[in-house]
N, C-alpha and C positions, 0 to 999 in steps of 0.2 A: 504494500500500500504506500503510495507516494503522495505527499502533500507539499505544495510549494506556493509561495506568494512572490510576486515580482516586486521590483523596486530596489533602490540602492541600499545595501546593508541589510537586506531582508533574509532571514534564515530559510534554508531549504532543508526539509526533514525527510529522511528516508528510513523506512522500517525494514531491516534486514536481519533474518534469523532471530527475531524476537527482541532485538536490541535497537533502540532508537538512536540514530546518529544525526547530528545537526551540523550542517556546513553553512557558513556565511560567506557569500560571494559579493564582494563590494565592487560595484561598477560606478564609474564617475563619468558623467557627461560634461565635457569641457567645451563650453561655447567658444566660438572664435578661435578654435584650434585647427591647424592645417589637417587635412584628412589623413595624411600619412602618420603624423604624430598621434592623432586620436586612435587610429587602429593599433599602433604600438602600445599605447597605454592600456587599451582593452585587453590585449593579449597578455601583457605583464600582470595585470590585476587578476585575470582568470587563473593563470599558472601559479601565482603566489597563493591564491585561495586553495587550489587543489593540493599543493605541496604541504601547506600548513594544517589545514583543517579537514581535508577530504581524503586522506590516505586510506586506501582499502575500500572506498565506497564507489560502486560502479553505477553506470547509466545515469549520471547526473545530467540534468537539462541545462547544459551550458551553451549559450549562444555562440555560433561560429562566426568569426570575423569575416568580413567580405574579402574576396580574393584580391590579391595584389597584382597589378598589371606588370608584365615582364619589363624589367629594366627600371622599375619604380624605386627599388632599393639598391644602394651601392654596397657591394660586398666589401668587408674590411679584412685586412690581413694582420694577425698579431705580430707585434714587434719582436725581433730576434736579437738576443744579446750578442754583441760583437766582441768576441774574445781575442781578436787580433792584437798581438803584442803583450798578452797576459802570460806570464811565466807560470805554468802548471807543474806542480811537483810530480816527478816520475817515480815509479816503484822499480827498484833494481830487479833484474831478471832472477828468478828463483826464490824471491822473497814473498811469503804469504802471511796471512794473519793467523795461521795455525801455531799453537803453542809447541815449542820445540823442547827437547830434553837434552840435546847435545849441540855443540861440544861444551864440556865443563870439566871441573876438577874434583867433583864430589862423587861418592859411591854409596850404594845401599846393598845390604846382603842379609841373609838370614837362613833359617831352616824351616821347612814345611813339615809339620807333624800332624798325625791323625790319632784316632782312638787306639791304634796298635803300634804307633811309633812313627819314624820318618816316612814321608810319602814321596816316592820317586815319580817322575813324570807328571807332576802337578803343573798347572798353568798359573803363573804369577803375573798379575796385571799391575803395572805402575802407572798412575795418572798424575801428571803435574798440573796443578790448579793455579791459574792466573786470572783472577776475577771470575767471570762466568765462563771463560774459555778453558778447554782441557786438551792436553797433549798426552798420549798414552803409548805404552810399549809393553809387550809381553815377553817373558822368558820362562823356560821350563826349569823345574827342579831336577837336580842331579840324582843319581842312584842312591846317594845317602841323604836325599831330601834338601840339600843345600842349594841356594841360588845366590847370584851376585850380578850387579849392574855397576859398571864403572864409567868414568868420563862423562858424567851427567851434570847438568846445571843444578844449582841450589834452588830452593823454593819449597812450597808446600806440596806434599805428595800424599795421595790416597792409594793404599796398597791392599789388595786382596788376592786370595788364591783359591783354587778349586781343583777337584779331580773327578771328572764325569765318569760314571753316572751316580756316584754315591757320596762324595765328600765335598763340602763347601764351607764358607764362612758366613755367619749371619751379620757380622759387623766388621767393616774394613778397618785397617790400621791407618791412622793419619799422623804424619811426622812433618816437622819443619827442618829442612836440611840446609845447612850453611853452604857457602860457595865452595869450600874445600873440606867439608865434613865427610866422615866415614861413619855410617850408622848401621847397627845390627837390628833387624826387625824380625822377630820370630812370628810365624804365622801358624795358627792352630785351626785345624779343620774339624768339623763335626759330621757325623754320619746322618745321611738323609735318605737311606734306602729302606725298602720294606713298606708295609701297609700302615696306615694311620686311620683313626676314627676320631672325629671331632663333633661338637654339638653346639647349636645356637638355640636360644629360647626367645620367644616374643609373647608378651612384653618382657623386657629385660630391665630390672630383675623381675622374676615372677611374683605375683601378689597372692597373699593368703586369701583363700576363699574364691579365687577367680581362676578360670581355665586359661592355660598358656599353651602355645604351640611349640613343640620340641622337634627340631630337625637334626637328625644324626646322619653324618656323611662319612662314607668309607672311601679312601683313596690310596693310590700307589704313588709313593714319593720317588722323585728322580731329580738328579742334578743335570741341567742342560749343558750344551757345549759353551754357553756364555756364563756358566757358573750360577745361574738362577735356579732356585729350588721350585719345582712345580709338582702339583698333585694331579694325577690322572684318575678320574672317578672309577669306582669299581661297581658296575651294575650287575644285578643278578646274584648278589652275595647275601648270605644269611646274617642277620643282626639280631641279637637278643640284648635288651636293655634292662638293667636292674636299677631299682631306686631304693632309697632309705625308707624307714618306716613312716616318716611324716610326709612322704610324697607318694601320690597315686598316679599311675600311668594308665592311659586308655588308648586303644587302637590295636592293630595287628602286631603282636609282640610275642614271640619272635616274628620277624617279617623279612621280606626280600627287598633289597635296594632297587630303586628305579634306575632309569637311564643316566641320571646324574649322580648315582651312588648314594641316594638319600633314602632314609626311612623317616616318615613323619608320624609323630604321636602327639597325644594331648597330655598335659601335665597339670596336676593340681597340688597345691600346698595346703596342709591342714594347720600348720603353724610356721612361724618365722624361724629361719636357721638354714644350715647347709642343705643343699639338695641331695648330694651324695649319689651321683649317677656313675655307673660303669656299663661297658658294652663288651659283648663277646662277638667276634667276627668269625664266621664259619665254624663255630663250636671249637675254636682253637685259641686264638690270641685274645687277651683281655686288655681293655683300655679304660683309663679313668677319664671321664668327661668333665671338662671345666665349665661349670654353669654358675652364674651368680646365685647367691643365697636368696631364699624366699624372704620377703619383707611384708609387714602388715600393710593392709590397704588403708590409706588415710583419705577420707573424702575431702574434696576441695572445700575450702572455707567459703561460707556464704555471708554476704553483707546484708544485714537487716535494714530495711528502709522504714524510717519513722517519719510521721507527718507532724508538723508543729501543733502543739496543743492549742485548742481554741477555748476562749472563756466567754461564756454567755452572761451578759448582764441583764438581769430582769428589771424592768421598770418598777419603780415604787410609787405609791400614791400616799398622799397625806391629806387628812381632813382638818380643816380649821373650825373649831367650835364657834 
């Protein structure tokens, strides 16, 4: 439904999708103005109104300006800056904005170790940080787990190591290296192989007396060639979830994980405190599930509205004897 009224500065209303939108198109009739200038003013006013107030509104009843005769307008060419005689700084061949690590007089070294001792063949990544820019270099660890980089520049370095598909670091080492320093940086790897079972609950934390949704996920951990630990879901596996005495679970339990490796259950807390959940995967491996403690439900505070007290004064009468 469209409703419009003519005139300068008169709103045009369009009802679209249940939302009323108003566009105001201002047109000004300038008397004693040459025809060409008048047409230009109309075009500018209409375009400004569309850009400012009518974005996304279609089919507006906007008057079309009369056609312009060929040759009536003179095209203009934007001015071009003349750079003749201006000396521009040149970039030497081979020089880029990439952060470099060499040549320098500093060195870094260390030993990569894992749960069972030194790790040969690990990848050690050195990143030199200069502001937001990063320059990097990788070196392998030797059969005894040692690694060394010499002839590098000083600066701030971020260092991490990994050995795909099972060993990696969760937190890299960060060191400040002087221009001629020699520093030893030990790197310790953790095992990320095998199956894992984790859980999330919503709302979090769960509330006493209210039903929460518990999602238990089974995955296979692996360290990628870039050192990042990822979990591949385990669909079609059996999961059995146990709860403490103050927590009640509802749903198919034990159940089979879906395509995303998930088993969804309902959880209820009878009192505040630890949830105490454990899960058994394929009737073999047991995992402790980290879920926030149950808390008491506190209803939102309400603000009472009071009206000012009114006093009624009754008229009194007196009689004069």
